[in-house]
C-alpha angles and dihedrals in degrees: 000000000000133000096235129049127217114275118259124251117262114275128222125234093256089059090047097046101079090050090048095048092047089050093052091044090052094047093048091048092053091048090049092052088049095050093045089051090053092045091049092048094046091048092050097043106017089227139070118236124216093264090052090056090049089053091050089051091054086072090073098062090041092058093040090051090050091050089055090046091048090052101050092039092056097039103031131220134262088258098102140081107267096170091113099038127073111219125200118227090253090056093047089052092050091051091049092052090044088053090051090048089060092066088046089053091051093052091046089051087057094046090056 
């Protein structure tokens, strides 16, 4: 039994689309909850406290992370079996960028 499994085959956009839509829906739901909390606090107290401003600031890494997730879901990463597929240099470059964005998305997740 090995530590690593074999890489999966490349996926088409039709297979990626449900995951992409769910990611966007969850992100938008989180932002909606944050905005409703801020509106509710402002209506009650007519001012925003420091923790409210920090919560509002969290919207930025959430959206940046979703931008990274969107890019690497659409373009794929280099973690697939491309032995049967010929990739152009442009496709290889996009997959390299997407692989780097996986790390950026993890850092942005921790920042959230």
